[in-house]
MIDOSE-1310 file (N, C-alpha, C; in nm, 2 decimals, decimal comma, always signed):
residues 88
xxxx	+10,07/+6,90/+9,07/+10,17/+6,91/+8,96/+10,21/+6,80/+9,00; +10,24/+6,69/+8,88/+10,31/+6,55/+8,86/+10,46/+6,59/+8,79; +10,54/+6,50/+8,91/+10,67/+6,54/+8,85/+10,70/+6,41/+8,75; +10,59/+6,35/+8,78/+10,64/+6,16/+8,63/+10,61/+6,16/+8,56
xxxx	+10,60/+6,12/+8,48/+10,56/+6,10/+8,32/+10,45/+6,01/+8,33; +10,35/+6,09/+8,26/+10,25/+5,98/+8,27/+10,17/+5,90/+8,13; +10,21/+5,79/+8,13/+10,15/+5,69/+8,01/+10,04/+5,68/+7,97; +10,02/+5,74/+7,84/+9,89/+5,67/+7,79/+9,89/+5,65/+7,65
xxxx	+9,78/+5,61/+7,64/+9,74/+5,60/+7,44/+9,61/+5,71/+7,41; +9,69/+5,74/+7,28/+9,54/+5,82/+7,19/+9,60/+5,78/+7,08; +9,51/+5,87/+7,00/+9,48/+5,81/+6,85/+9,44/+5,96/+6,81; +9,51/+5,93/+6,70/+9,57/+6,05/+6,61/+9,51/+6,07/+6,43
xxxx	+9,46/+6,20/+6,42/+9,42/+6,17/+6,30/+9,55/+6,15/+6,19; +9,57/+6,06/+6,08/+9,69/+6,08/+6,03/+9,76/+6,23/+5,97; +9,69/+6,36/+5,95/+9,75/+6,47/+5,94/+9,83/+6,51/+6,05; +9,77/+6,49/+6,18/+9,81/+6,53/+6,28/+9,90/+6,45/+6,34
xxxx	+9,92/+6,27/+6,33/+10,04/+6,22/+6,33/+10,16/+6,26/+6,25; +10,14/+6,28/+6,10/+10,20/+6,35/+6,03/+10,31/+6,48/+6,05; +10,21/+6,57/+6,11/+10,25/+6,69/+6,15/+10,35/+6,73/+6,29; +10,27/+6,60/+6,40/+10,38/+6,59/+6,50/+10,55/+6,51/+6,44
xxxx	+10,48/+6,43/+6,37/+10,62/+6,35/+6,36/+10,73/+6,43/+6,28; +10,65/+6,51/+6,20/+10,73/+6,60/+6,13/+10,82/+6,70/+6,24; +10,77/+6,78/+6,31/+10,81/+6,86/+6,39/+10,89/+6,78/+6,52; +10,87/+6,62/+6,55/+10,98/+6,59/+6,57/+11,07/+6,55/+6,56
xxxx	+11,10/+6,53/+6,42/+11,24/+6,51/+6,36/+11,30/+6,64/+6,32; +11,25/+6,73/+6,29/+11,33/+6,85/+6,24/+11,36/+6,88/+6,43; +11,36/+6,89/+6,48/+11,37/+6,93/+6,67/+11,42/+6,85/+6,70; +11,47/+6,72/+6,64/+11,55/+6,60/+6,68/+11,52/+6,55/+6,83
xxxx	+11,41/+6,58/+6,88/+11,30/+6,52/+6,97/+11,22/+6,40/+6,96; +11,20/+6,34/+7,06/+11,11/+6,19/+7,05/+10,99/+6,30/+7,02; +10,84/+6,20/+6,98/+10,74/+6,21/+6,95/+10,68/+6,27/+7,03; +10,68/+6,16/+7,15/+10,64/+6,23/+7,26/+10,62/+6,37/+7,30
xxxx	+10,75/+6,37/+7,37/+10,84/+6,51/+7,34/+10,79/+6,63/+7,27; +10,74/+6,55/+7,12/+10,72/+6,69/+7,02/+10,53/+6,73/+7,05; +10,50/+6,63/+7,10/+10,33/+6,66/+7,12/+10,31/+6,72/+7,25; +10,42/+6,69/+7,37/+10,44/+6,78/+7,46/+10,43/+6,92/+7,44
xxxx	+10,51/+6,92/+7,40/+10,63/+7,09/+7,33/+10,49/+7,13/+7,31; +10,41/+7,11/+7,17/+10,30/+7,15/+7,08/+10,20/+7,18/+7,19; +10,12/+7,08/+7,30/+10,07/+7,14/+7,36/+10,08/+7,20/+7,44; +10,21/+7,24/+7,50/+10,22/+7,36/+7,61/+10,26/+7,52/+7,51
xxxx	+10,30/+7,52/+7,42/+10,27/+7,65/+7,28/+10,10/+7,63/+7,31; +10,05/+7,56/+7,24/+9,89/+7,57/+7,28/+9,81/+7,68/+7,35; +9,86/+7,65/+7,47/+9,83/+7,66/+7,62/+9,85/+7,83/+7,61; +10,03/+7,88/+7,61/+10,01/+7,95/+7,61/+10,00/+8,07/+7,48
xxxx	+9,91/+8,02/+7,34/+9,88/+8,10/+7,23/+9,78/+8,23/+7,27; +9,87/+8,34/+7,22/+9,70/+8,43/+7,23/+9,61/+8,36/+7,13; +9,49/+8,42/+7,19/+9,35/+8,41/+7,14/+9,32/+8,44/+6,99; +9,25/+8,31/+6,98/+9,20/+8,33/+6,80/+9,11/+8,44/+6,73
xxxx	+9,15/+8,49/+6,61/+9,13/+8,60/+6,60/+8,96/+8,60/+6,59; +8,91/+8,67/+6,70/+8,72/+8,69/+6,67/+8,66/+8,63/+6,50; +8,51/+8,58/+6,56/+8,49/+8,54/+6,38/+8,38/+8,72/+6,37; +8,36/+8,70/+6,24/+8,35/+8,83/+6,20/+8,20/+8,75/+6,16
xxxx	+8,09/+8,88/+6,22/+7,95/+8,79/+6,21/+7,87/+8,95/+6,11; +7,79/+8,88/+6,06/+7,70/+9,04/+5,94/+7,55/+9,02/+6,00; +7,50/+9,13/+6,00/+7,43/+9,20/+6,06/+7,29/+9,13/+5,93; +7,17/+9,15/+5,94/+7,10/+9,07/+5,83/+7,12/+9,22/+5,70
xxxx	+7,17/+9,29/+5,75/+7,21/+9,40/+5,63/+7,29/+9,41/+5,60; +7,40/+9,32/+5,60/+7,52/+9,26/+5,56/+7,62/+9,35/+5,56; +7,59/+9,47/+5,73/+7,70/+9,49/+5,81/+7,81/+9,37/+5,87; +7,95/+9,36/+5,87/+7,99/+9,35/+6,00/+7,97/+9,39/+6,12
xxxx	+7,94/+9,27/+6,20/+7,94/+9,38/+6,32/+8,07/+9,34/+6,43; +8,09/+9,44/+6,49/+8,21/+9,42/+6,57/+8,21/+9,38/+6,69; +8,32/+9,25/+6,73/+8,29/+9,17/+6,89/+8,26/+9,32/+7,00; +8,21/+9,29/+7,11/+8,22/+9,37/+7,21/+8,33/+9,42/+7,26
xxxx	+8,43/+9,53/+7,30/+8,49/+9,57/+7,32/+8,48/+9,65/+7,43; +8,63/+9,65/+7,55/+8,59/+9,76/+7,63/+8,62/+9,90/+7,60; +8,61/+9,96/+7,63/+8,59/+10,15/+7,65/+8,53/+10,16/+7,49; +8,56/+10,25/+7,49/+8,51/+10,36/+7,38/+8,59/+10,41/+7,23
xxxx	+8,55/+10,39/+7,15/+8,65/+10,38/+6,96/+8,59/+10,53/+6,98; +8,68/+10,64/+7,01/+8,69/+10,76/+6,89/+8,71/+10,78/+6,78; +8,74/+10,85/+6,71/+8,72/+10,95/+6,59/+8,84/+10,93/+6,59; +8,92/+11,00/+6,70/+9,04/+11,04/+6,70/+9,13/+10,91/+6,67
xxxx	+9,09/+10,83/+6,71/+9,16/+10,67/+6,67/+9,15/+10,66/+6,61; +9,05/+10,58/+6,50/+8,98/+10,59/+6,39/+9,07/+10,68/+6,31; +9,09/+10,80/+6,30/+9,17/+10,87/+6,23/+9,30/+10,82/+6,24; +9,39/+10,81/+6,33/+9,49/+10,77/+6,39/+9,56/+10,62/+6,30
xxxx	+9,46/+10,53/+6,32/+9,44/+10,40/+6,24/+9,45/+10,43/+6,12; +9,34/+10,48/+6,06/+9,38/+10,51/+5,92/+9,51/+10,60/+5,84; +9,54/+10,71/+5,89/+9,65/+10,77/+5,87/+9,81/+10,64/+5,90; +9,76/+10,53/+5,96/+9,93/+10,48/+6,02/+9,86/+10,35/+5,92
xxxx	+9,80/+10,33/+5,86/+9,77/+10,18/+5,76/+9,76/+10,25/+5,61; +9,70/+10,35/+5,61/+9,66/+10,40/+5,48/+9,81/+10,42/+5,35; +9,76/+10,28/+5,27/+9,94/+10,32/+5,19/+9,88/+10,36/+5,04; +9,89/+10,46/+4,97/+9,82/+10,47/+4,84/+9,87/+10,42/+4,70
xxxx	+10,00/+10,37/+4,78/+10,06/+10,28/+4,64/+10,00/+10,12/+4,65; +9,88/+10,11/+4,74/+9,86/+9,96/+4,73/+9,66/+9,95/+4,65; +9,70/+10,10/+4,62/+9,55/+10,11/+4,52/+9,54/+10,17/+4,42; +9,69/+10,23/+4,38/+9,70/+10,24/+4,28/+9,64/+10,13/+4,15
């Protein structure tokens, strides 16, 4: 691990530069510090949601998951998430 600051040149898209500049101004830090902070946040961010794929018949396919999904688990989720008002 380096304890020294490394100086380098990078090329950013206009949108990325604008975002990083806005982020830096909003936090009262330099552009370099903002980019460093954003990269460090990205390293510890949770993984992105899985991409949903569809079978040849048009049904969504779930990504592989460890363990077994039981009927009881599905019923518990249905009871927790079902809100009849949303379907009225």
